[in-house]
N, C-alpha and C positions, 0 to 999 in steps of 0.2 A: 504493500500500500504506500509506503513512504519512499520518496525519491532521495537522491544524494544530498539535496539541500537541507534535509530534515534529520535531526538527531533526537532520538528519544533519550531523555535524561531523568535520573532519579531526583528527588527533592534535594539530596545532599549535593549532587553534581550541579543542579540549578543554583543552589545557594552559593556555592563556590564561584560559579561563573559570574553571577550577579555581583558578588563582592570583588572579583578580580577585574571587572570591565565596567566602567561607569557609562559606557555607550549602550549597555543592554537596555532594550525596550521590552517591557513586560505587558502582555495583553491578556486580560481576564475576559473570557467569552461567556461568562455566566450572566444571569439576570441582574438588574440593578439591586433588587432586594438581597440576593446572595452576596453581591459585591459589598453592600452596605453592612452586612453581617460580619464581614472580615475578608481582607484580601492581602496579597503580598504587597508590602510597602512599595509605592511608586508605580503600581500596576495601573494601566489605562483600561477603563471599562469599554469593551466593544462587544456587546452581546452577539452571539453567533448568528442570530436572526437578522441583525443589521450590518453584518460584516461586509457584504457585497456593496452596500450603499456607502460604506466608509472607506472603500479602497483608495479613492482619490486622496482623501485626507491622510491615509496611512502611507501613501506612496513615498513620502519623505524618508521613511524608514526602510526602504527596499534593500539597502546595502548594509544595514546595521543588524547586529544579532538580535533576534526576537525570541522571547520565551512566551509560549502560548499555553494557557491552562484553563481548565474548567473545574468542576467539583470533584469528579472521580476519573476523568479520562474518557467519558462517553461522548461529549459534544466537541471537545477540542480537536479531535482528528479531522472533523469536517472543516473547521476553521483553518487548520494547518494546510489541508489540501487546497482550499480556496486561495490562501496566500501563496503557496508554491505554484499554483496554476497562473498566478498573476505576477510572476517574476520576482517574488521576494526570495532573497538568496541564502539567508543564513538563519534557518528556523530551528528552534529547539522546542520540543514538546515535553511538557512535564508529565511523566508517567504517573498514572493514578491521581492526577490533579492535586488540588489544594488539600484534599483529604490526607495526602502523604506529607504535607508540609509541617515540619516541627519547629519552625523558626518564628520570628516576630510576625504578627498579623496587624495590619492597619485597619482602623474602623472610622 
């Protein structure tokens, strides 16, 4: 399912990548309610249902590393596929979603 531009990462790997690279863009594809309940600090809310409408807005990040996540890894693969099919080059997918995240959460 995933192409070469996409890397599946664990929460531990994602946490390290984010801390090592301040260029990292984090995209939360859950609903606003889920996002408001708690999200990875610095994450941008782009619900999977509105992702295609926001592609122009997100285009400035095409060459930056992107971490995409949802609650458990069910919705984010669809978002990752959409981004990959629209020339986003450096996509990281958080395996098992924010449910696997054991670090700080922003509210």
